[in-house]
C-alpha positions as CSV (number, residue, x, y, z in Angstrom):
1,X,-20.7,12.6,-11.3
2,X,-20.3,12.1,-7.5
3,X,-17.7,14.2,-5.8
4,X,-16.7,14.0,-2.1
5,X,-13.6,14.5,0.1
6,X,-13.5,10.9,1.1
7,X,-14.2,7.7,-0.8
8,X,-17.8,6.5,-0.5
9,X,-16.7,3.0,0.3
10,X,-19.5,0.5,-0.3
11,X,-21.9,3.1,-1.7
12,X,-23.6,2.6,-5.0
13,X,-25.1,5.4,-7.1
14,X,-26.6,3.1,-9.8
15,X,-27.2,-0.7,-10.0
16,X,-26.0,-3.4,-7.6
17,X,-22.3,-3.9,-6.8
18,X,-20.2,-6.9,-6.0
19,X,-17.2,-5.4,-4.2
20,X,-15.7,-2.2,-3.0
21,X,-12.3,-1.1,-1.7
22,X,-10.7,1.7,0.3
23,X,-9.7,5.0,-1.3
24,X,-6.5,4.5,-3.4
25,X,-3.6,6.8,-4.2
26,X,-1.4,7.2,-7.3
27,X,1.1,4.5,-7.8
28,X,4.0,3.6,-10.1
29,X,3.2,1.3,-13.0
30,X,3.2,-2.2,-11.4
31,X,6.4,-1.4,-9.6
32,X,8.4,-0.9,-12.8
33,X,11.4,1.4,-12.8
34,X,10.6,4.9,-14.2
35,X,12.6,4.3,-17.3
36,X,10.9,1.0,-18.0
37,X,7.5,2.6,-17.6
38,X,8.3,5.4,-20.0
39,X,9.7,2.9,-22.5
40,X,6.5,0.8,-22.3
41,X,4.3,3.8,-22.8
42,X,6.4,5.0,-25.8
43,X,6.1,1.6,-27.4
44,X,2.3,1.6,-26.8
45,X,2.1,5.1,-28.3
46,X,4.1,4.1,-31.4
47,X,1.8,1.1,-31.9
48,X,-1.2,3.4,-31.5
49,X,0.0,5.7,-34.3
50,X,0.9,2.7,-36.5
51,X,-2.6,1.4,-36.2
52,X,-4.1,4.8,-37.1
53,X,-1.9,4.9,-40.2
54,X,-3.3,1.5,-41.5
55,X,-4.7,1.5,-45.1
56,X,-8.3,1.5,-44.0
57,X,-7.8,2.9,-40.5
58,X,-9.6,5.7,-38.8
59,X,-7.6,8.4,-40.6
60,X,-9.1,7.3,-44.0
61,X,-12.7,8.2,-43.5
62,X,-13.8,10.6,-46.2
63,X,-17.6,10.5,-46.2
64,X,-20.7,9.3,-44.3
65,X,-24.0,8.6,-46.2
66,X,-27.3,7.7,-44.6
67,X,-29.0,5.1,-46.8
68,X,-32.6,5.8,-47.8
69,X,-35.4,3.4,-48.7
70,X,-35.2,4.0,-52.4
71,X,-32.2,3.3,-54.8
72,X,-29.7,6.2,-54.5
73,X,-26.4,7.0,-56.0
74,X,-23.8,8.7,-53.7
75,X,-20.9,10.9,-54.9
76,X,-17.7,8.9,-55.2
77,X,-19.5,5.5,-54.6
78,X,-20.2,3.0,-57.4
79,X,-23.7,1.5,-57.8
80,X,-27.0,2.3,-56.3
81,X,-27.8,1.7,-52.6
82,X,-31.0,1.4,-50.6
83,X,-32.2,-0.1,-47.3
84,X,-35.2,-2.1,-46.1
85,X,-36.0,-4.7,-43.5
86,X,-33.4,-7.1,-45.0
87,X,-30.5,-4.7,-44.7
88,X,-28.7,-2.6,-47.2
89,X,-28.8,-3.5,-50.9
90,X,-26.2,-2.7,-53.5
91,X,-27.0,-2.9,-57.2
92,X,-24.1,-2.6,-59.6
93,X,-22.8,-3.5,-63.1
94,X,-19.4,-5.1,-63.8
95,X,-18.2,-1.8,-65.2
96,X,-18.7,-0.2,-61.8
97,X,-15.8,-2.3,-60.5
98,X,-17.1,-2.7,-56.9
99,X,-16.3,-6.0,-55.3
100,X,-18.4,-7.4,-52.3
101,X,-16.3,-8.2,-49.3
102,X,-15.1,-11.8,-49.4
103,X,-15.4,-11.9,-53.2
104,X,-12.9,-11.5,-56.0
105,X,-15.0,-10.4,-58.9
106,X,-16.9,-7.1,-59.5
107,X,-20.6,-7.3,-58.6
108,X,-23.1,-8.0,-61.4
109,X,-26.5,-7.6,-60.0
110,X,-27.6,-7.1,-56.4
111,X,-26.0,-7.8,-53.1
112,X,-27.5,-7.4,-49.6
113,X,-25.7,-7.0,-46.3
114,X,-27.0,-6.4,-42.7
115,X,-25.4,-5.4,-39.4
116,X,-26.7,-5.2,-35.9
117,X,-27.5,-1.9,-34.2
118,X,-24.3,-0.2,-33.1
119,X,-22.1,-2.5,-35.2
120,X,-20.3,-2.1,-38.5
121,X,-18.7,-4.2,-41.2
122,X,-16.7,-3.7,-44.4
123,X,-19.0,-4.7,-47.3
124,X,-17.2,-3.8,-50.5
125,X,-14.0,-2.4,-52.1
126,X,-13.3,-0.6,-55.3
127,X,-10.5,1.2,-57.0
128,X,-11.3,4.8,-58.1
129,X,-10.4,5.8,-61.7
130,X,-6.7,6.6,-62.0
131,X,-5.9,5.3,-58.5
132,X,-3.2,2.7,-57.7
133,X,-4.8,-0.7,-57.6
134,X,-3.0,-1.2,-54.3
135,X,-4.9,1.7,-52.8
136,X,-8.4,0.3,-52.9
137,X,-11.2,2.2,-51.2
138,X,-13.3,0.3,-48.6
139,X,-17.0,0.8,-48.0
140,X,-18.1,0.3,-44.4
141,X,-21.7,-0.4,-43.4
142,X,-22.8,1.0,-40.0
143,X,-26.1,0.9,-38.2
144,X,-26.8,3.7,-35.7
145,X,-30.1,4.6,-34.0
146,X,-32.0,2.3,-36.4
147,X,-30.5,3.9,-39.5
148,X,-28.0,2.4,-42.0
149,X,-25.0,4.4,-43.1
150,X,-22.1,4.0,-45.5
151,X,-18.7,5.2,-44.6
152,X,-16.0,5.5,-47.2
153,X,-12.4,4.7,-46.2
154,X,-9.9,6.0,-48.7
155,X,-6.2,5.5,-48.0
156,X,-5.6,8.7,-50.0
157,X,-7.5,10.8,-47.5
158,X,-5.9,14.0,-46.5
159,X,-6.1,13.1,-42.8
160,X,-4.0,10.1,-43.4
161,X,-1.5,11.5,-45.9
162,X,-0.8,14.6,-43.7
163,X,-0.8,12.7,-40.4
164,X,2.3,13.5,-38.3
165,X,1.3,11.7,-35.1
166,X,-1.0,12.3,-32.2
167,X,0.2,14.9,-29.7
168,X,0.3,13.8,-26.1
169,X,1.1,15.0,-22.6
170,X,4.4,13.8,-21.3
171,X,4.3,10.5,-19.4
172,X,3.5,11.1,-15.7
173,X,3.6,8.2,-13.2
174,X,1.2,10.2,-10.9
175,X,-1.6,9.4,-13.4
176,X,-1.2,5.7,-12.8
177,X,-4.0,5.1,-10.3
178,X,-5.2,2.1,-8.3
179,X,-8.8,2.9,-7.8
180,X,-11.7,1.3,-6.0
181,X,-14.0,-0.5,-8.4
182,X,-17.5,-1.9,-7.9
183,X,-18.7,-4.2,-10.7
184,X,-22.5,-4.5,-10.9
185,X,-24.1,-7.9,-10.6
186,X,-26.4,-6.9,-13.5
187,X,-25.6,-4.3,-16.2
188,X,-27.7,-1.1,-16.3
189,X,-29.0,0.0,-19.7
190,X,-28.6,3.6,-20.6
191,X,-28.9,5.8,-23.7
192,X,-26.2,8.3,-24.6
193,X,-25.7,10.8,-27.4
194,X,-23.2,10.4,-30.3
195,X,-20.7,12.5,-32.2
196,X,-23.2,12.9,-35.1
197,X,-26.3,15.1,-34.4
198,X,-29.4,13.1,-33.6
199,X,-27.5,9.8,-32.9
200,X,-28.1,7.8,-29.8
201,X,-26.2,4.8,-28.5
202,X,-27.6,2.1,-26.2
203,X,-24.8,1.2,-23.7
204,X,-24.6,-1.0,-20.7
205,X,-23.1,0.4,-17.4
206,X,-21.2,-2.5,-15.8
207,X,-19.6,-0.8,-12.8
208,X,-18.1,2.3,-11.3
209,X,-14.8,3.5,-10.1
210,X,-13.7,6.2,-7.6
211,X,-11.0,8.4,-9.0
212,X,-9.0,10.3,-6.4
213,X,-7.0,13.5,-7.1
214,X,-6.1,16.5,-5.0
215,X,-8.2,15.3,-2.1
216,X,-11.3,14.8,-4.2
217,X,-13.0,11.5,-5.0
218,X,-15.1,11.4,-8.2
219,X,-17.2,8.4,-9.1
220,X,-17.3,7.5,-12.8
221,X,-19.3,4.8,-14.4
222,X,-17.9,2.1,-16.7
223,X,-19.6,0.9,-19.8
224,X,-19.1,-2.3,-21.8
225,X,-19.5,-6.0,-21.2
226,X,-18.5,-8.5,-18.5
227,X,-15.2,-9.1,-20.3
228,X,-14.2,-5.6,-21.3
229,X,-15.2,-2.1,-20.4
230,X,-14.4,1.5,-21.2
231,X,-14.2,4.7,-19.2
232,X,-15.5,7.6,-21.2
233,X,-15.1,10.9,-19.5
234,X,-14.7,14.7,-19.9
235,X,-12.4,17.0,-18.0
236,X,-11.2,20.6,-18.2
237,X,-7.6,19.9,-19.3
238,X,-6.3,22.3,-22.0
239,X,-5.9,21.2,-25.6
240,X,-7.9,18.0,-25.5
241,X,-10.9,16.6,-27.3
242,X,-14.4,17.1,-25.8
243,X,-14.3,13.6,-24.4
244,X,-11.8,10.8,-24.3
245,X,-11.7,7.1,-23.4
246,X,-9.6,4.6,-21.4
247,X,-10.1,1.0,-22.2
248,X,-10.3,-1.5,-19.3
249,X,-9.6,-5.2,-19.6
250,X,-11.5,-7.2,-17.0
251,X,-10.7,-10.7,-18.2
252,X,-8.1,-11.2,-20.9
253,X,-5.9,-8.8,-22.9
254,X,-7.4,-7.8,-26.2
255,X,-11.1,-8.0,-25.3
256,X,-13.0,-5.6,-27.5
257,X,-15.8,-3.3,-26.3
258,X,-18.7,-3.1,-28.8
259,X,-19.4,0.3,-30.3
260,X,-16.2,1.9,-28.9
261,X,-14.7,2.6,-32.4
262,X,-11.2,2.6,-31.1
263,X,-8.1,0.4,-31.2
264,X,-7.9,-2.7,-29.0
265,X,-5.3,-1.8,-26.4
266,X,-4.4,-3.4,-23.0
267,X,-4.4,-0.1,-21.0
268,X,-5.8,-1.0,-17.6
269,X,-5.2,-4.1,-15.5
270,X,-7.8,-6.6,-14.3
271,X,-9.5,-6.0,-11.0
272,X,-7.8,-7.7,-8.0
273,X,-9.3,-7.3,-4.5
274,X,-11.8,-4.7,-5.5
275,X,-9.3,-2.3,-7.2
276,X,-8.5,-1.5,-10.8
277,X,-5.3,0.0,-12.1
278,X,-6.0,2.9,-14.5
279,X,-3.1,4.3,-16.4
280,X,-4.5,7.6,-17.6
281,X,-1.3,8.2,-19.6
282,X,-3.0,5.8,-22.1
283,X,-6.2,7.9,-22.4
284,X,-7.2,7.9,-26.1
285,X,-9.0,10.1,-28.5
286,X,-12.0,8.5,-30.1
287,X,-12.3,8.6,-34.0
288,X,-14.6,11.7,-33.9
289,X,-11.5,13.7,-32.8
290,X,-9.7,12.8,-36.1
291,X,-12.6,13.0,-38.5
292,X,-16.1,14.6,-38.9
293,X,-17.5,11.2,-39.9
294,X,-17.1,9.4,-36.6
295,X,-20.3,8.2,-34.8
296,X,-18.7,7.6,-31.4
297,X,-20.8,7.4,-28.2
298,X,-20.6,10.2,-25.6
299,X,-19.9,9.5,-21.9
300,X,-22.8,8.5,-19.7
301,X,-24.3,11.4,-17.8
302,X,-22.2,12.5,-14.9
303,X,-18.8,11.2,-16.1
304,X,-17.1,14.5,-15.6
305,X,-13.9,15.0,-13.7
306,X,-13.6,18.3,-11.9
307,X,-9.8,18.4,-12.4
308,X,-7.6,18.5,-15.5
309,X,-6.3,15.1,-16.6
310,X,-3.1,16.3,-18.2
311,X,-2.2,12.8,-19.4
312,X,-2.8,10.8,-22.6
313,X,-3.7,12.1,-26.0
314,X,-4.3,15.7,-26.9
315,X,-6.7,16.9,-29.6
316,X,-5.2,16.0,-33.0
317,X,-6.7,18.8,-35.0
């Protein structure tokens, strides 16, 4: 974190930068009337909650199993699972009723699937005994810090069934900020921790922004890709998760940020003239805030705001 009383225009704390801009002040959302801005935020929040409620969304995680090198049975999961250089293997009989993703029939024999570091994919589904066939359970394969894991997504999960929405701060136009941004010519590789003990995530720092509030300028670093980026940060606001995220769209709406484990929302506008619009009212909780089975990355070192961001989502549990 870099904090000063004026914007360090043209300064770079890490990596090379392509452009800088003068210190910016809070602004209304793209000149929209207050009522229209609130309505747009309300619609965005409703869509966010709808996405969380999806059949195999983030509220449905019920377990996380790290896959060893020898065939192993896991509670509540059909078949035997193990990992090697080829990926994760599943051995099952037809009676197990587990169907590989993309298939229609229960597996008879062995199926292998691989994913890249930091990535995930649905690899199988099954219907537990006595469950509604329409409520199939999905098995997600993840790879984190060189280890393979299996996450179970059950639509009957308590976190989904009991979900009553995500609490938020009231919309506040003063948290819509046009901030100076400096995009790096080349990304800078960094390693950050994760929500699970011992996990590490390899991220790329692609730029930095100067966030101004109450006369203080704090420099935060953006991680992601040339097309999309995310701003993960901590702050001392009451009733929030340990860290939160704001997604930044540099090129086209809907660009995903690998490893972010969060919905794909257009929450910050593209950079124009060395500035970036950040609507902190759309700051999100990462999945770890909803479930103990999230593997989300932590912010890069120094991404700490010294003031409370009383905007966006509050802690859901």
